[in-house]
N, C-alpha and C positions, 0 to 999 in steps of 0.2 A: 865403837860398834865393829863387830867382826866383819871382815870383807865379804865372807861367804853369805852372811845374813843380809847384807846390803845388796848384794848381787841378786839374791832371791827376791827381795822387795822390788828391785828394778825389773825383774822378769814378771813379777806380779802386776806391775804398772803397765808394762808393754802388752800384756795379754788381756788388759781390761778395755773392751771396746767402747765402754761408756765414757771414758776419759778423753779429753782433747789432748793432742800432742803437746801443746804448751803446758797443760796442767800436769802431765806426766813428768815433764822436766822439772817444773817448779816443786812438785811434791817430793821428787827424788832428792833435790838439792836441800830441801828443808829437813828431811829425815836424816840425810847424811850429816847435816850440821848438828842435829839433835845428838848424834853419837851415843846412842844408848839402845842396846838390844831389847831390853824389856823394862821400860821406864814406868815408874809409879804415876798415879794421877797427879800427885803433888808436883813431881818433876815436870810433867807435861804442862801443867798450868803455869808454872814459872817460865817455861819456854815460850808459851803463848804470850805471856805478859811482856817478855823481852822483845819478841818479834813484833808485837803490836806497837810497842814504843818506837819501832823503826818503820811503822806504817806497812808492815808485811802481814796483812790480815788473812792471807791465804793459808797461813800456817795451820789453822784449825781444820781446814779441809784436808790438808796433808796428813795431819794426825789421825783424822777419822779413817782415812784410807789405810794408814799404818796399823791402827787398831784392828781393822778388818783383816789385814794380813796376819796379825798375831792371833786372831780368833778371839779378840776382846772387844768386839764392836759394841756390845751392850754398855760398855763403860763410857761411851761418848757423852752420855747425858751428864756425866760428872765433871765435864770440862767447863772452865769459866767462859764467859762471853768474850768474844774478840772485840774489844772496845775500839771504836774508831776515833780519830782525832780530826779537828777542824783543819782544812787545808792550810799549809804553811804560807803559800804564796797566793796573791790575788790573781784572778783570771785576767788575761790580757786579750784585747780584741784589736788586731792589727788592721791598719788601713792598707790598701793595695801598695801605696808608695812605701810604707814601712816594711811590708813583707818583701818587696822587691829589693830594697836596700839591704836588708838582713841576709837574703839569699846571695846577693852579690858579694857580701863580705865573708861568706863561708870559704874556707881554704880548700878542703878536699873536694874534687870534682864530683865524687859520688854523693856527697852530702848536699851539694848544690841541686843535683837532680832529684834526690829524695825529697828535699824541702819544696822544690818546684811542684812535684807531683802532689805532695801532701796539701799544700796551700790551694791547689786548683782542683782537687777532688774530695778533700775532706777525709781521706783514708788515714788510718792509724799508721804511725811510723813503722811499727813492726810488720804490718801488712805489706807495706811498700818494700821494706828491706828484703822480705821473703818472696818477692815476685819471681815466678817461674817463667822463663822465656817461652815455654810451650803454651802458656796461657795468654800470650800477647797476639792480637789479631788486628790486621788492617782491614777494615770493612767499609763498605759503601752505605750511604744513607741519603735519602732525598732531602733537598733543601730548595724550596721554590720549584722551579722547572728543570732543575738539573740534579745529578747525583754528585755527592762529595765524598771524600774519604775521611775517616777518623780512626783513632787508636782505641781499641777496646781491650781492657786487661781484666782478667778474672782474678780476684783475690779471695782469700779466706780469712774471715774475721772470727769474732767470738762465736762459740758454738760450732766452729769449723764449717760454718755455712758459707757457700760461695756467693759472691755478688760481683757486679761489674762496675768498673770506673772507666771514664772516657776522657780522652785528650784530643785536642786539635792536632792535625797532621803536622802543623808547624813545630810541635814539640818533639817530633821524631828525631830531629837533629841532635837533641840532648840525650835521647835514649839509645840511639843506634850504636854509638861507640861501645857501650856496655853490652848491648845485645850481640854484637858481632864477636866480642871477646869472651863472653862467659860460656861455661859449659852447660849450666842448667839454670842457676839462679842469677838474676840480673845484677845483684849487688854483693853477692857472697862469692868470694874468690874460689873456694873449693866446693866440689860437689858433696853434699851431705847425704848419707845413706840411711841413717836412723834418726829417730826423734832426739836421742841423746847426743848426737853429733850436730844436728841441725840447729836446735834452739840455743845452745851456748854461743854459736856464731852470730845468731840474730841478736842475742842479748848484748854481746860484746860490741857489735857495730852500733846497736841502739844507744848504748852509753856514750860511745865516742861521738855519735851524731848529736845527741842531746847536749853534751858539753860544748861542742863547737857552736851549735845553734844558740845556746845561752850566752856564750862569750861574744858572738857577733851581735846579739841584741843589746848587750850592755854598752856597746859603742854608741847606741842611740838612746841610752838612758832607760832601757827597758830590761825586764827580767822575765824571759819567756821560756816555756818548755815546749815539747813537741805538740802537746795537745792544744796549745794556743793557736797553732796554725789550723788545726781542725775546727776549733771554735770560730775562728775568723772566717773560714770558708762557710760555715753554717750560717753565720750572721749575714754575710754577703748574699748567699743564695736565698735567704728568707726575704730579702728586699724585692725580689722579682718572682719568687716561687711560693707555692703553698707549703705549709709546715709539713705536710705529708711527704712532699718531695724531699725536704731536708732530712726527714726521718729515714726515708729509703736510701738516700745518698750516704748517710752516716752508718747505715746498717743497724739501726736501733730497733729492738723488738717493741719497746714501750715508748710511746710518744712523749711521755713525761720526762724521760731521759733526754730527748731531743730538746725540750723546752729549756732544760738546765744549761744547754750549750749556747743559747742565744743571748745576745746582749740586750739588756733592758733599754728600750728606746722610748723615753717619755714624750718626745716630740711626735713620734709616730702614733702614740696613744692619744695625744691631744688632737692631732689632725683627724684621727678616726672619729673621736667624740664630736668634734665640731662639724664634721661632714654628716654625721648621723643626725645632727640637730637641724640641718637645713630644711627649710620648708615645713617645719613642724612647729607652728606657732598657734596653739589653740586660743580661741577667743573667750577669755574669762577675766 
């Protein structure tokens, strides 16, 4: 693909207010890899099949935007379906002890803190990596007859919608060294000025964090990814909170998505059934 045409597509993405910053970066990378100024539908369908085999299903949305850029949007209906595959790895639900042991085994100090925040708030790893220090607040809240302090952090998730995560003040000792040192982003070394500078840094750190987290888990005979910390948080929170609270904490629009994050608990189901049956003994 000619550099000039790729740059024009980049400008097209940057000027599209309907696209999320993360989507702009992903679409740009996909079309750059396509490396074809004016591909045929057959070439696009082969590209979709290759990317889907690598579980990169976003490619079809990238191609849709590229066809719009080329003035060929009506051809989108001729593209093949982006077929999904079953997950390669089983979901893992960590106990508090397992999570603590894995976090302690992480080598990089940044990754220790990212994992600590992730397990205790349920935020996505990318959301935590991209924390802006300007969005961190120490606030007071009532507890009993006195006021206490907590850490409130605004993060942006899918849909670029802001939500808040909260941490005990005792966690500040882990965050403060990065807060004092960073220019703007808590865990990104350099200040990013554009979407196309910011997201590659997030992705690079995410991959390194994921690999180190996975290596640390294998020392315990486990095979986890970053989302397993999120699932573990959701399952722990569900023990004491309503499912709507879990949904809000995870930032899910659909509660059915939240349900998929929770560990099936047959004992809890059995306990609920037996409790429901108490004092219900009809005489017949």
